[in-house]
C-alpha angles and dihedrals in degrees: 000000000000132000128242143222124226126255128215093274093055096252121120119267127203123265116274098203120081101225140075117299119256118239092248093056097060125111111241092204092059094046092046094050091043088052089055090049097050093048094043094049088064089064089057097043099041099092091047086066094048107038140030115269094255089067093043092057094037105037097186087070088071114105110258094009104168141149092294091050091049091054091048089052093047092054088056093046099045098042104029116015110107092349096085092045090050090052093047092050094048094049088049090054090053091050089055089063094038093053100032101037117190120347090245088065098088094179093053091044090055089049091053092050091052090049093052091046093056092043087056090054093049089049092050092052091043094050099041102039104029121014133001093213093074114149099183093084091053091050093049092049094045090045090063088063098038093050087066090068100041093111092059117112120259089251094054093045092050094048093047094042096048093046094049090045091052091047093051094045093045092052092050096047091043093050092050092044091052090055088075085073094053121108113264094252092051090050091051090051094050090047090055091045091055092052094259093124107102101192101179094216093051093045091050090050094048090051092048092050094054091046089055135090125307096263095051092047093048093050091048090048092052090048091051090050093048091053097045107032099066092051093044091052092051108035098031095050100083095045092045092047089051091054093046091051090050090050092049090048093050090048093051088048090055095245099114089040089062093246102117121106114275092244091060091057090044089054091053093047088054093047090047092052092049090048092052090051091054095046090048091055090046092050093046090054097057093037090055088048092056099258102292111205102242097042093046096049096038102048094161094186093055092041096054101030100045092095091054090052092047092052089044089058090048093047093050092052093049091049092049090051093045092053102051109286098101093114094054091049093050095096088054090051091049088053087052093050086056094041094129094050092043095048092051093043091054087061091049092048095046096044090048089055099042111027123083119230089027100057144322098348095222092151112146094010108087118080129201101271091051093043089065089062090054091047091048092050093052089047091051091049095049093046089053102041097044097062089041094052092044093051086069105024132048094228144359118288095250093042085055093050089048093051094048090052093046095049092037091228140077113276121198116268104177118074114252 
C-alpha cells in the first residue's frame, strides 16, 4: 500500500507520482495497523485449515472439545473474529484512494484497475490451488465498485459506509433472529445448509480425505472453493464495500493516517474496550449454554460492535506510536509492509502442517488449546522474518511481484 502527502485541510492526499512508493514515504500508522490485521486474521482462519467447516462453525463437534477448548475458542472469537476482517477491509479501502487518486486522474485509475486485476489473479490461484477461504478475489471484485466513489468526501464516504454496514448487519441479525419462529423442520434444514450438520460419517470422510494423498486433497480443495466462492462474491460484497468506504473515509479524514487529535483515539479505545466487554458477556452466555445454534450464529453484540473494537485496536496502536513506543512497534509495521507475502505464507505454512500429500497431514487432529501454539509460532516467525527481509529489500517478495505486474515493468527490490 502506498503512502500519502497532506492536503491543505490536513487530511492525506493520494500520491501524485505514477510509480511505486519509496520506503521513506510510507505511513507508519497504516503499516502498523495492517500488521496487526494480517497476524490477527490467522487466529480466525487457523481452524479452517485444520478441520471441516462444520467443526469450525460448531466448535463442540471437535474431538475432545472441553472447557479448556471452549475458553481457547472464546479468546479467538471475542478478540479476533470479524475484527481483523474489518481492519483489513478498511485498510484496503484506504489503499484504493492512495493508488487510484481522484477519478479525474485517468492514469492512476488505469493503474488501480491493473492492480485489482492482478490481485484477482492471485486470489484465483490462491483459492483454487491452496485454500478455499481466500479473500483476495473478493477484495479485487469489491474494489471495482468502491473505486467508483473514491472522489467522494470523507463525510459522504463515512455516512454511506456506516449506513450500508448497519443495513447489512441488521439484515443478518434480523434474519437469524426470525429463524427462532420457524418450524422445527425448517430450522433443521437451515442448520444443515449453514454447515451446522455434524453427521459423524461425513465429518470422518472429510477428515480422511484431507489426510490423504496430494491429488485427493487438491480435488477436495477445489470442490470447497467452488462451493464457497460464488456465495462469498455475492453475499459478502455489500458488507465488504461498506467497510472499504468507511476505511477510505477515515483515511481522508486523517484518522487512519494517525493525524487525528489524541482524544479522538482515546475515545475509540474506550469504546472498543466497552464493546469487548459486551462481546465477552455475550459469548460467555452461549458457551455456557453449550453453543445453541441461533445464539452462536446470531451474536448481535459481536455483529454490531466489531467495527468499534477494530478501531479501538487501531487507535491504541496509533497512541502507543505517538507517545514513544514506535521502535517497539516496528516489527509489527514491518509485518504490515509485507502483509501480502505474510497472508499467503500463512496459507503455505498451515496447509503444509495440516494437509496430507502436501505436508504433515495433521488435519482433524489439533484442538483449540494446541492451535494457539501453532498460531503463536507463525506470529513469532513473521515478526522476525519481516524486519530481517526488509533490512535488505525494499518490499516483500510477493509485493514485488504484484508491483511488477501492476506497473508492467521490473521495479527495484534491493535497497540502494
